C-alpha positions, 0 to 999 in steps of 0.5 A: 462531496463530488461523485468521484470522490465518493466512489473513490472512498467506497472503493478504498473501503471495500479494498480495506475490508477485503484485505482484512479478510485475506490477512485473517484468513492466511495467518500463516503468511508473513505480516505486512512491513512498515515500508509497505504500509507507508507505500499504501499511505502514499498511494492513498494520499495520491488518490485523495489529492487528485485535484493537483496532478503534480502532487497526486502523481508525486505521492503515488510515485513515491508510494510505488518506489517504496513498494518496489524497495520493499519487494527487493528487501524482502527477496534479499532477506528470503535468499539469505534465509533471514526474517523480515524486519518490521 
């Protein structure tokens, strides 16, 4: 493996470990939505396909777009007083 690939994998693993600790610590917080998981998946896929810039940036762009849609849906649900759909 290339050194940059190993660095990215280590960074992702550390990020996921921190995310697990934060989620367990704040159990009162709302759980992450399915749309947000898809956004994370697309962004990480964009990181893994870094050799092809077009594919990489496209996947990251889709992930960011899904994250923004999720944010707006959550804000709209909170304003209406409803719960998040999972």
